[in-house]
C-alpha positions as CSV (number, residue, x, y, z in Angstrom):
1,M,132.6,2.1,-13.4
2,R,130.6,1.4,-15.7
3,I,131.2,1.7,-19.6
4,L,129.1,2.1,-22.4
5,V,130.9,1.2,-25.7
6,A,129.5,2.4,-29.4
7,P,131.7,2.4,-31.8
8,D,130.9,2.1,-35.2
9,K,132.9,0.1,-38.4
10,F,136.7,0.7,-38.9
11,A,135.7,1.2,-42.3
12,G,138.1,-1.6,-44.3
13,T,139.4,-3.5,-41.3
14,L,136.5,-4.0,-38.4
15,S,132.8,-4.0,-38.3
16,A,130.9,-2.0,-35.6
17,V,130.5,-5.5,-33.4
18,E,134.1,-6.9,-34.2
19,A,135.5,-3.0,-32.9
20,A,133.1,-3.0,-29.8
21,S,134.6,-6.7,-28.9
22,A,138.4,-5.5,-29.1
23,I,137.8,-2.7,-27.4
24,E,135.9,-4.4,-24.3
25,A,138.8,-6.8,-24.4
26,G,141.6,-4.5,-24.0
27,W,139.3,-2.6,-21.7
28,R,138.8,-5.5,-19.3
29,Q,142.3,-5.9,-19.5
30,T,143.6,-2.7,-17.4
31,A,140.2,-2.8,-15.4
32,P,138.7,-6.0,-15.3
33,D,136.5,-4.8,-12.7
34,D,134.8,-2.4,-14.8
35,E,130.9,-3.6,-16.0
36,L,131.2,-2.6,-19.3
37,D,128.1,-2.4,-21.9
38,L,128.5,-3.0,-25.8
39,A,126.4,-1.2,-28.3
40,P,128.0,-1.6,-32.1
41,M,126.5,1.8,-33.9
42,S,125.6,2.9,-37.2
43,D,124.8,5.3,-39.5
44,G,122.9,3.6,-42.3
45,G,125.9,2.8,-44.1
46,P,128.0,-1.1,-43.9
47,G,126.5,-2.8,-40.9
48,F,123.2,-1.3,-40.7
49,V,122.0,-4.6,-40.1
50,D,124.2,-6.4,-38.4
51,V,124.0,-3.3,-35.5
52,L,119.9,-3.8,-35.7
53,H,120.0,-7.5,-35.6
54,E,122.5,-7.2,-32.9
55,A,120.0,-4.8,-30.7
56,L,116.7,-5.8,-32.2
57,G,116.7,-9.6,-33.1
58,G,114.4,-10.4,-35.3
59,E,114.6,-12.8,-38.5
60,L,116.9,-12.1,-41.7
61,L,115.8,-13.2,-45.0
62,A,118.8,-14.5,-46.8
63,V,118.1,-12.6,-50.2
64,T,120.3,-12.9,-53.7
65,V,120.5,-9.7,-56.0
66,R,122.2,-8.0,-58.7
67,G,125.3,-6.1,-57.6
68,P,126.5,-3.0,-58.6
69,L,128.2,-4.6,-61.8
70,G,126.3,-7.7,-62.2
71,A,127.4,-9.9,-60.1
72,P,124.8,-12.0,-58.1
73,T,125.0,-10.9,-54.8
74,P,124.3,-12.2,-51.2
75,A,122.1,-10.0,-49.0
76,T,120.2,-9.9,-46.2
77,V,116.7,-8.4,-45.1
78,L,115.8,-8.0,-41.2
79,V,112.3,-8.2,-40.2
80,A,112.1,-7.1,-36.7
81,G,109.9,-4.9,-35.2
82,E,107.1,-5.7,-31.9
83,R,104.6,-7.5,-34.5
84,G,107.7,-8.1,-36.7
85,D,106.0,-5.4,-39.1
86,V,109.5,-3.4,-39.7
87,A,112.1,-4.3,-42.3
88,Y,115.7,-3.0,-42.7
89,V,117.3,-3.2,-45.8
90,E,121.3,-2.1,-46.0
91,S,121.6,-0.8,-49.2
92,A,125.8,-1.0,-49.9
93,Q,124.7,-4.8,-49.1
94,A,123.3,-4.4,-52.8
95,C,125.9,-1.7,-54.6
96,G,128.4,-1.1,-51.8
97,L,131.9,0.7,-53.0
98,H,133.5,-2.8,-51.3
99,L,131.4,-4.5,-54.4
100,T,133.2,-2.2,-57.4
101,R,136.5,-0.9,-55.6
102,Q,136.0,1.7,-57.8
103,E,136.0,0.0,-61.1
104,R,133.7,0.9,-63.5
105,P,131.7,3.3,-61.4
106,E,129.5,5.3,-64.6
107,E,128.5,1.8,-65.4
108,A,127.9,0.8,-61.6
109,S,123.8,0.6,-60.5
110,T,121.2,0.5,-57.6
111,Y,119.2,-3.1,-59.1
112,G,120.2,-4.9,-56.1
113,V,118.6,-2.5,-54.0
114,G,115.7,-2.2,-55.1
115,E,115.4,-6.2,-55.4
116,L,115.9,-6.0,-51.6
117,L,113.2,-3.7,-51.1
118,A,111.0,-6.0,-53.2
119,A,112.1,-8.9,-50.6
120,A,111.4,-6.2,-47.9
121,V,107.5,-5.4,-49.0
122,D,107.0,-9.3,-49.6
123,A,107.5,-10.4,-46.3
124,G,104.7,-8.3,-45.6
125,V,106.1,-5.8,-42.8
126,S,104.0,-2.2,-42.9
127,T,107.4,0.3,-42.7
128,V,110.9,-0.3,-44.4
129,V,114.1,1.5,-43.6
130,V,116.7,1.7,-45.9
131,G,120.0,2.1,-44.6
132,L,122.0,4.8,-46.9
133,G,125.7,5.0,-47.1
134,G,129.1,3.4,-48.5
135,S,127.4,2.6,-52.1
136,G,129.8,2.4,-55.3
137,T,127.1,3.8,-57.1
138,T,126.0,7.0,-58.7
139,D,123.1,6.9,-60.7
140,G,120.1,8.7,-59.1
141,G,118.6,5.6,-57.4
142,A,117.6,5.3,-61.6
143,G,118.4,1.4,-61.0
144,L,116.1,0.5,-57.9
145,L,113.1,2.1,-59.9
146,A,113.9,-0.3,-62.5
147,A,114.3,-3.8,-60.6
148,L,110.8,-2.4,-59.3
149,G,109.2,-1.8,-62.2
150,A,109.7,1.5,-64.0
151,T,110.3,2.0,-67.3
152,A,112.2,5.1,-69.6
153,D,112.9,5.7,-72.5
154,V,116.9,4.4,-71.7
155,P,118.0,1.5,-69.7
156,L,117.5,2.4,-65.9
157,D,119.8,-0.7,-65.2
158,A,122.9,0.9,-66.5
159,G,124.5,3.2,-63.6
160,G,124.5,7.0,-64.4
161,A,126.0,6.0,-68.0
162,G,123.0,4.9,-69.0
163,L,121.0,7.8,-68.3
164,A,122.3,9.7,-71.0
165,G,119.7,11.0,-72.9
166,V,116.9,10.1,-70.7
167,T,113.9,11.9,-71.9
168,G,110.5,10.6,-69.7
169,V,110.5,8.3,-66.9
170,D,107.3,6.5,-65.6
171,A,107.9,5.4,-62.0
172,G,104.0,4.6,-61.7
173,P,104.7,0.7,-61.5
174,A,107.2,1.3,-59.3
175,R,105.2,3.1,-57.0
176,E,102.0,0.6,-57.5
177,R,104.7,-2.4,-56.4
178,I,105.8,-0.9,-53.0
179,G,102.3,0.1,-52.3
180,S,100.7,1.0,-48.9
181,V,104.1,0.5,-47.4
182,R,105.8,3.5,-45.7
183,L,109.3,3.5,-46.9
184,V,112.1,5.4,-44.6
185,A,115.7,6.5,-46.0
186,A,118.0,6.5,-42.8
187,S,120.7,8.7,-43.9
188,D,122.5,11.7,-42.4
189,V,123.5,13.5,-46.1
190,D,121.6,16.8,-46.9
191,N,123.2,16.7,-50.3
192,P,121.2,17.3,-53.4
193,L,120.6,14.7,-56.4
194,T,123.0,17.2,-58.9
195,G,125.2,20.9,-59.1
196,L,128.6,21.8,-57.2
197,F,127.4,20.0,-53.8
198,G,125.5,16.7,-55.5
199,A,125.6,13.3,-55.6
200,A,128.5,13.1,-58.4
201,K,130.5,16.2,-57.7
202,T,130.8,15.5,-54.0
203,F,131.0,12.0,-53.9
204,G,132.2,10.8,-56.8
205,P,135.5,10.9,-56.7
206,Q,135.6,8.0,-53.8
207,K,133.7,6.0,-56.2
208,G,136.1,6.3,-58.8
209,I,135.1,8.7,-61.0
210,T,137.7,11.0,-62.3
211,E,137.7,14.4,-62.3
212,E,137.1,15.5,-65.5
213,R,134.1,13.1,-65.6
214,L,132.4,14.3,-62.9
215,P,130.2,17.3,-64.8
216,V,129.4,14.6,-67.5
217,V,127.7,12.3,-64.6
218,D,126.4,15.1,-63.0
219,G,124.8,16.4,-66.6
220,W,123.5,12.9,-67.0
221,L,121.5,13.4,-62.9
222,E,120.2,16.3,-64.5
223,E,118.6,15.3,-67.5
224,Y,117.1,12.2,-65.3
225,A,116.1,15.0,-63.1
226,A,114.4,17.2,-65.1
227,A,112.3,13.5,-67.2
228,L,111.5,12.3,-63.4
229,D,110.8,15.3,-60.7
230,R,113.3,18.0,-60.5
231,R,111.9,19.3,-57.6
232,L,112.3,15.8,-55.2
233,A,116.3,16.7,-56.4
234,L,116.5,19.8,-54.7
235,E,115.3,18.1,-51.2
236,K,117.5,17.4,-48.6
237,G,119.5,13.7,-49.1
238,A,118.2,13.3,-52.6
239,G,122.2,13.0,-53.3
240,A,122.4,10.5,-50.5
241,A,124.4,7.2,-51.8
242,G,125.1,8.3,-55.4
243,G,121.4,9.7,-55.3
244,L,119.4,6.4,-54.3
245,G,117.9,8.9,-52.0
246,Y,116.3,10.8,-54.6
247,G,114.9,7.4,-55.9
248,L,113.7,6.9,-52.4
249,L,111.8,10.0,-52.3
250,V,110.6,9.4,-55.9
251,L,108.7,6.3,-54.1
252,G,107.2,8.6,-51.1
253,A,110.3,7.8,-48.8
254,T,110.4,10.3,-45.6
255,R,114.1,11.1,-44.7
256,E,115.2,10.1,-40.9
257,P,119.0,10.8,-39.9
258,G,120.4,7.2,-39.9
259,I,122.2,7.6,-36.5
260,S,119.2,8.8,-35.0
261,L,117.3,5.8,-35.7
262,V,120.0,3.6,-34.9
263,A,120.5,5.2,-31.4
264,E,116.7,5.0,-30.5
265,A,116.6,1.3,-31.5
266,V,119.5,0.5,-29.0
267,G,118.1,2.5,-26.3
268,L,121.2,4.7,-26.1
269,A,120.1,7.0,-24.5
270,E,118.8,5.2,-21.7
271,R,122.3,3.3,-21.7
272,A,124.4,6.3,-21.6
273,R,122.4,7.6,-18.6
274,A,123.1,4.5,-16.8
275,A,127.2,4.5,-17.6
276,D,130.0,6.5,-16.1
277,L,131.7,7.1,-19.4
278,V,131.0,6.4,-23.1
279,L,133.4,5.4,-25.1
280,T,132.9,5.4,-29.3
281,G,135.0,5.6,-32.5
282,E,135.2,4.9,-36.0
283,G,138.0,4.3,-38.5
284,A,139.2,8.2,-39.3
285,F,138.1,11.2,-36.5
286,D,138.1,14.0,-38.9
287,F,136.3,17.3,-39.8
288,S,133.9,15.0,-41.6
289,S,132.7,13.2,-38.3
290,G,130.2,16.3,-37.3
291,A,128.1,15.6,-40.8
292,G,125.7,13.1,-38.4
293,K,128.5,10.5,-38.2
294,V,128.5,8.1,-35.4
295,P,131.3,10.0,-33.0
296,H,129.4,12.9,-33.0
297,G,125.4,11.4,-33.0
298,V,127.0,9.1,-29.9
299,A,128.7,12.7,-27.9
300,T,125.6,14.3,-28.9
301,V,123.6,11.1,-26.1
302,A,126.6,11.2,-24.2
303,G,126.2,15.4,-23.7
304,E,122.7,14.7,-23.3
305,A,123.5,12.4,-20.6
306,L,126.4,14.5,-18.7
307,R,128.5,11.9,-19.2
308,P,131.9,12.1,-21.3
309,C,132.8,10.6,-24.5
310,V,136.3,9.5,-25.4
311,V,136.8,8.3,-29.4
312,L,138.9,5.3,-30.4
313,A,139.8,6.0,-33.7
314,G,142.2,4.5,-36.4
315,K,143.5,8.1,-36.9
316,V,143.2,11.1,-35.2
317,L,142.6,14.3,-37.8
318,V,141.1,16.8,-35.6
319,G,142.4,19.6,-32.8
320,A,141.2,19.9,-29.3
321,R,139.1,22.7,-29.9
322,E,137.0,21.0,-32.5
323,M,136.8,18.0,-30.5
324,R,135.6,20.1,-28.0
325,A,132.9,21.6,-30.4
326,L,131.7,17.7,-31.7
327,G,131.1,17.0,-27.8
328,V,134.1,14.8,-27.9
329,E,136.5,15.2,-23.7
330,S,139.4,13.2,-25.4
331,A,140.3,10.8,-28.9
332,Y,143.0,8.8,-29.3
333,S,144.9,7.1,-32.6
334,L,145.9,4.0,-33.5
335,V,147.9,4.9,-36.1
336,D,150.2,7.1,-33.5
337,L,149.8,4.1,-31.1
338,V,151.4,1.0,-33.2
339,G,151.8,3.0,-36.8
340,E,149.8,2.7,-40.0
341,D,151.1,-0.7,-41.1
342,R,150.0,-3.0,-37.9
343,A,146.9,-0.4,-37.8
344,F,146.0,-2.0,-41.3
345,A,147.5,-5.4,-40.5
346,E,146.5,-6.3,-36.9
347,P,143.3,-3.8,-36.6
348,A,141.5,-5.8,-33.8
349,A,144.9,-6.6,-31.4
350,A,145.9,-2.6,-32.1
351,L,142.6,-1.5,-30.9
352,T,142.9,-3.6,-28.1
353,E,145.6,-2.4,-26.8
354,L,144.9,1.4,-27.7
355,A,141.5,0.4,-25.4
356,A,143.9,-1.2,-22.6
357,R,145.8,2.0,-22.5
358,T,143.0,4.2,-22.7
359,A,141.6,2.5,-19.7
360,R,145.1,3.3,-17.8
361,T,143.5,7.3,-18.1
362,W,139.8,6.7,-17.8
363,S,139.2,4.0,-15.3
364,R,139.3,4.9,-11.9
């Protein structure tokens, strides 16, 4: 059989590249004669640059930026494309939740993402694609704009808390810094910047913002939008990555689904048509997996190629009916196989074991 292996990261334990390798190792234990094609995936969050570098090659530019809480943080810009004219930036490298660990969430800034964007522009590319996801910030992209030269009557680089009382923002210098470079925000999040489904109220708790503080942070973002561009705050994707999507929209970015962008870059459709079975996976396969996450995107591509799709996940939290609605034939859980403690302590070994067992059912 020909097997296409296209997982996302297993958040907090395995990168997409590591997950694909673990699945390959396990599958070969049971079905050594099968042909495996590894295509690690990303929806724009952590691992975005690594996955694209694996698929596209190109040059990685090392950059040190200001992390979300001010510490110097290493990051990379991928310069690729047929003419080396497209740069890829992963926002999580500069403002990711793994860098804040839910500490001081109201002060966390996207300033480092602006520095990454500036480095990409200085590389002489014509397009910069910014992967959004996994952020530990909720500053509406104010830090991003500040790093590119924007000014206001409050500090733009002090996180959401710095926006309290803002009445005027001049983003003109930031737009001039970007110049004619085309910006693309790679995200599947449709949320607006503010309100009931906005950046703070929807994603704030996972970043460490307490329930009673959510209306306050949302109010800061409301003031910020009123001072800058209220219309853009209502656009789909403005609330992505704690409002980083809004900052990019202010700079003229267009939004593209992250999973679709990566799928096209790695030639997923063609590779699915050449396979007999498609495997994908992520840390938690749950109700949110249908909202632009990798398993749903991969299953959609597999369905268009008339190929079955199977999910290997840390946890499986959907039933058979929901699974079928997502285009998935079957899903198997690490936790169900080896228990939660071992799934987190030895994720690669556990995933290898799960893949070996899955191959007994699916490899002819």
